[in-house]
C-alpha positions in Angstrom: 264.2 197.8 2.6 264.6 196.5 6.1 266.5 199.6 7.1 263.8 201.8 5.7 261.1 199.9 7.7 263.2 200.2 10.8 263.6 204.0 10.4 259.9 204.4 9.6 259.0 202.5 12.7 261.4 204.6 14.8 260.0 207.8 13.4 256.4 206.7 14.1 257.3 205.9 17.7 258.9 209.3 18.2 255.7 211.2 17.4 252.8 209.2 18.5 250.4 211.8 19.8 247.3 212.6 17.7 247.4 216.3 18.1 249.2 219.0 20.2 246.7 220.3 22.8 245.9 223.9 22.1 246.1 224.8 25.8 249.9 224.3 25.9 251.7 227.6 26.0 255.0 227.2 24.2 256.6 230.6 24.8 257.5 229.9 28.4 259.4 226.8 27.2 261.8 229.1 25.2 264.9 229.8 27.3 267.8 232.1 26.7 271.0 230.1 27.0 274.5 231.2 25.7 272.8 234.2 24.2 270.4 232.1 22.1 266.8 231.3 22.3 266.5 227.6 22.7 264.2 224.8 23.8 265.2 221.8 25.9 264.8 218.2 24.8 262.4 217.3 27.6 260.1 220.2 26.7 260.2 219.2 23.1 259.5 215.6 24.0 256.4 216.7 25.9 255.2 218.6 22.9 255.8 215.6 20.6 254.2 213.3 23.2 257.2 211.0 23.5 259.9 210.1 26.1 262.9 212.4 26.1 265.3 209.4 25.5 263.3 208.4 22.4 263.6 211.9 21.0 267.4 212.0 21.6 267.8 208.5 20.1 266.3 209.7 16.8 268.4 212.8 16.8 271.6 210.8 17.4 270.7 208.6 14.4 270.8 211.8 12.3 273.5 213.6 14.2 275.1 214.9 11.0 272.0 217.1 10.6 272.5 218.8 14.0 275.7 220.8 14.1 276.7 222.9 17.2 274.6 225.9 16.1 271.6 223.7 15.9 272.0 221.7 19.1 274.3 221.6 22.1 274.4 219.9 25.5 274.1 222.1 28.7 276.9 222.1 31.2 276.2 221.3 34.8 276.6 225.0 35.8 274.1 226.0 33.1 271.6 223.4 34.3 271.9 224.5 37.9 271.5 228.1 36.9 268.4 227.2 34.9 266.9 225.2 37.7 267.5 228.1 40.2 266.0 230.7 37.9 262.9 228.7 36.9 262.4 226.7 40.1 262.3 223.5 37.9 262.5 220.3 39.9 260.9 217.9 37.5 264.2 216.7 36.0 265.3 215.0 39.2 268.8 214.8 40.6 270.2 212.0 38.5 269.0 213.1 35.1 271.6 213.4 32.3 272.5 216.9 31.1 269.8 218.0 28.7 270.2 219.0 25.1 269.2 222.5 23.9 267.9 223.0 20.4 268.1 226.4 18.6 265.3 227.5 16.2 267.2 225.9 13.3 267.6 222.7 15.2 263.9 222.5 16.0 263.1 223.1 12.3 265.4 220.2 11.4 263.5 217.9 13.8 260.4 218.0 11.5 262.5 216.4 8.7 264.0 213.8 11.1 260.8 212.8 12.8 258.8 212.5 9.5 255.3 212.6 10.8 252.3 214.9 10.4 252.2 215.5 14.2 255.8 216.6 14.1 255.1 219.1 11.4 252.1 220.6 13.2 254.1 220.8 16.4 257.0 222.6 14.7 254.6 225.0 13.0 253.4 226.1 16.4 256.9 226.2 17.8 258.1 228.4 14.9 255.2 230.8 15.5 256.2 230.9 19.2 259.7 231.9 18.3 258.4 234.6 15.9 256.1 235.9 18.6 259.0 236.1 21.0 261.1 238.0 18.6 258.3 240.4 17.8 257.7 241.0 21.6 261.4 241.7 22.2 261.7 244.0 19.2 258.5 245.9 20.2 259.5 246.3 23.8 263.3 246.9 23.2 263.0 250.5 24.2 261.1 249.6 27.4 263.7 246.9 28.2 266.4 249.5 27.8 264.6 251.9 30.1 264.2 249.2 32.7 267.9 248.4 32.5 268.7 252.0 32.9 266.5 252.3 35.9 268.0 249.2 37.5 271.5 250.6 36.8 270.6 253.9 38.5 269.0 252.1 41.4 272.1 250.0 41.9 274.3 253.1 41.6 272.2 255.0 44.2 272.3 252.0 46.5 276.1 251.8 46.3 276.3 255.5 46.8 274.1 255.3 49.9 276.1 252.4 51.3 279.3 254.5 51.0 277.6 257.5 52.6 276.2 255.3 55.5 279.7 254.0 56.1 281.1 257.5 56.3 278.4 258.6 58.7 278.9 255.6 60.9 282.6 256.4 61.0 281.7 260.0 62.1 279.6 258.6 65.0 282.2 256.0 65.9 284.8 258.8 66.2 282.5 260.9 68.3 281.7 257.9 70.6 285.4 257.3 71.0 286.1 260.9 71.8 288.0 261.4 68.6 286.8 264.5 66.7 285.6 263.7 63.1 287.8 265.5 60.6 285.4 266.1 57.7 282.3 264.7 56.0 279.3 265.4 53.8 275.6 265.1 54.6 273.1 264.8 51.7 269.6 266.1 51.3 267.2 264.0 53.3 269.7 263.0 55.9 267.9 265.2 58.4 268.2 262.9 61.4 271.8 262.0 60.7 272.9 265.6 60.4 270.8 266.5 63.5 272.3 263.7 65.5 275.9 264.7 64.4 275.5 268.3 65.7 273.7 267.1 68.8 276.6 264.8 69.7 279.0 267.6 69.2 277.0 269.8 71.5 276.8 267.0 74.2 280.5 266.5 74.2 281.2 270.1 75.2 282.5 270.4 78.7 282.9 274.2 79.1 281.5 276.3 76.3 279.7 276.3 73.0 279.9 279.2 70.5 277.8 279.2 67.3 278.6 281.7 64.5 275.6 281.6 62.2 273.7 284.4 60.4 270.5 282.5 60.2 269.1 281.2 63.5 265.7 280.6 64.9 264.0 278.9 67.9 265.0 275.4 66.7 268.7 276.3 67.3 267.8 277.2 70.9 266.3 273.8 71.4 269.3 272.1 69.9 271.7 274.0 72.2 269.6 272.8 75.2 271.2 269.4 74.7 274.4 270.6 76.2 275.6 269.4 79.6 274.7 271.3 82.7 277.1 274.2 83.4 278.3 274.6 79.7 277.8 278.1 78.5 276.2 278.8 75.1 276.6 281.9 72.9 275.2 282.7 69.4 276.8 285.3 67.1 274.4 286.2 64.4 274.1 289.0 61.8 270.6 290.2 62.7 268.4 289.7 65.8 264.8 290.4 65.0 262.3 291.4 67.6 260.6 288.0 67.3 263.8 286.1 67.8 264.8 288.2 70.7 261.4 287.5 72.3 262.0 283.8 71.7 265.4 284.0 73.4 263.9 285.9 76.4 261.2 283.3 76.9 263.7 280.5 76.5 266.0 281.9 79.1 263.2 282.2 81.6 262.7 278.4 81.6 266.0 276.9 80.4 269.7 277.5 80.9 270.8 280.9 79.6 271.8 281.3 75.9 273.5 284.6 75.1 272.8 286.3 71.7 275.3 288.7 70.2 275.3 290.6 66.9 278.2 290.0 64.6 278.2 290.9 60.9 281.6 290.0 59.7 281.2 286.2 59.2 280.0 284.7 55.9 280.4 281.0 56.8 279.1 279.1 59.8 281.3 277.9 62.6 280.6 275.8 65.7 283.1 276.1 68.5 283.1 273.2 71.0 285.3 274.1 73.9 288.6 274.8 72.0 287.7 272.9 68.9 286.5 274.7 65.7 284.1 273.1 63.2 283.4 274.8 59.9 279.7 273.9 59.0 278.5 274.4 55.5 274.8 274.9 56.3 272.9 276.9 58.9 272.2 274.8 61.9 268.4 275.3 61.5 268.6 273.8 57.9 270.5 270.6 58.7 269.8 267.8 56.2 267.6 269.9 53.9 270.4 270.3 51.3 273.9 269.0 50.8 276.4 270.4 53.2 279.9 269.6 54.4 281.7 270.0 57.7 285.4 270.2 58.5 287.2 270.0 61.9 289.8 272.8 61.7 292.5 271.1 63.6 295.1 273.9 63.4 292.7 276.7 64.6 291.8 277.2 68.2 288.4 278.5 69.3 290.1 281.2 71.5 291.7 282.6 68.3 288.3 283.1 66.7 286.8 284.6 69.9 289.7 287.1 70.1 289.1 288.1 66.5 285.4 288.7 67.2 286.1 290.8 70.3 288.8 292.9 68.7 
């Protein structure tokens, strides 16, 4: 009899609030830990209107009803991670590691606490769990799409970082006077591609020869970046009247650029002094689409010029 009175007194002290305020939103209290939806002891204590230690004391008196799949204690790492994600500071630095209750564990609390308030609280908690499951099930496809988008964004970011490192290496080699061997520019890298070719043109000390079947006045402007005294020649398949007029007007004001017709080349080549670069795109279209370049280390510019003149 004395034991029953003691347990009844303890149960009454654990749930002493008259009614759970309707304004409390339970769903944010449901956390995902170890792959399970759970609620922490301090949040449950708030809902029941009691101190956390009183709630845990009553649970420990009935510990046989709370196996590991009903209740477990968080590790320090889990608690730190929880605090960092939810910016929760109300627990304080010396608080004991909290207990997490699964949906089954929370349902068991109503039988342990033995009060009308506990029953009403648990009904609302169960409804919150159901609402969470419905929300997740309803939006499962949306969540999957968001994960796919995040994955592709991460993949694109990693790809861009690799590309940027390669481009930086190209410019470092140019700055050091070491000819870059090969590389790829992707669509949208207009400035990077333009800067790459500009730096090649600036490093010429004697001559620049461009073999490109598709040229316009933008190519003339690009070749004007060469050092004073460096000759410039363009070999192209067709010289229209308009382009010839552009060249004539250019040569009146700027260092002379010689235009010659040559219809035997399919690819584009840029000859810087005695170095030969194979360029995958026309110079006027730099950065508009993917293109690669290769420094043809074993081929001399004089060899190509001799072939053209034969």
